[in-house]
Phi, psi and omega in degrees: 000124180299144185298330183277353180286127181287133178272138179266146176239112183255021173304140181063036173238161169264141164258127180246120184295133173283156182302331181287349181278105187255000176307127187305321182291334190240355180303132180055031183260158170241122181249129173269122181273115179279332184204137175212123180214184179298336181281343181143197184217154179222133181207176180232131174289129186252004184229023177236089181291147175271184180269013178242142175255178184298323178300315178297320179295316180296322175301317182299320181266012175057048174235142173287156175242102184262015178253102182299331181294345184254351192306311184267005185288132180285155168269139186260156168279101185284342181154177187276000183259134177051056187290353176267354187258140181270141178230128182246111175268125186211161176295155179300137182291322176237138180260145171052235187292340181284348185295130176288163182289332178255147176300152180292322182256160189297322186228084185236134173258124176271126184254125176304129183122356172104359178252165174226153176233121186243137180245000182266153186292342184297334177291322176293321178298319178296316180296325182294333181272358180102357178253217182081178182296145182285316183255119184222152168228121182253131178230156169254124182085166178215173180250138182218147176231137177282181182305122177078351185292314180295319179301321178296317180294324176294319180295332179274007182061034176280333186227149163258153178232147177204148176305139184291144174241116186298334178296330178292321182287314192255337188242356184257132176306142187308314185291349179258357188293322179298310180297320181294318178296317177299322183296337176297336178261003183075024183245160170233156187304323183295341181283345184266112177272136176294344181256050183307133177084001181240039183294000000 
């Protein structure tokens, strides 16, 4: 990559799959990017529910689930990497000046934009007792791109990008998230031709 080429940082953005992207893991997906740097990118698919819900997941890890607001919520396919591992995307436990210098949970990535992503079991333990973050998205697996890989896919028109809207992640019904993410760009699915550039 030439030194004068500006690097883009898509942390706290959505990647929206173009119709031509037929990879099974990513077709019609919306990915929330937790991290993007020159080394690569890491994100979670937010619109592909698995066949297990949070109650089922908590049963699996032998924890009670005392949060009625979470009982029917699906666990998502976050991506094709480490699909046995849980990732919890959640609102920051403390906002602004109230934030402690150390993360509340053992393994938390703080994402510019107000979210955190935790991979340690202590966040599930907190949720099981009725506390923990109020707004959560739990996934098994994550999505990752190596150095320059995402930039190549963007150049191939595999993805659209837009700044993330937390309402799409936490307040929008799963089946509407793709359309809602597109609407952030003023687009609808029918406007996207799989044959871009071949009109």
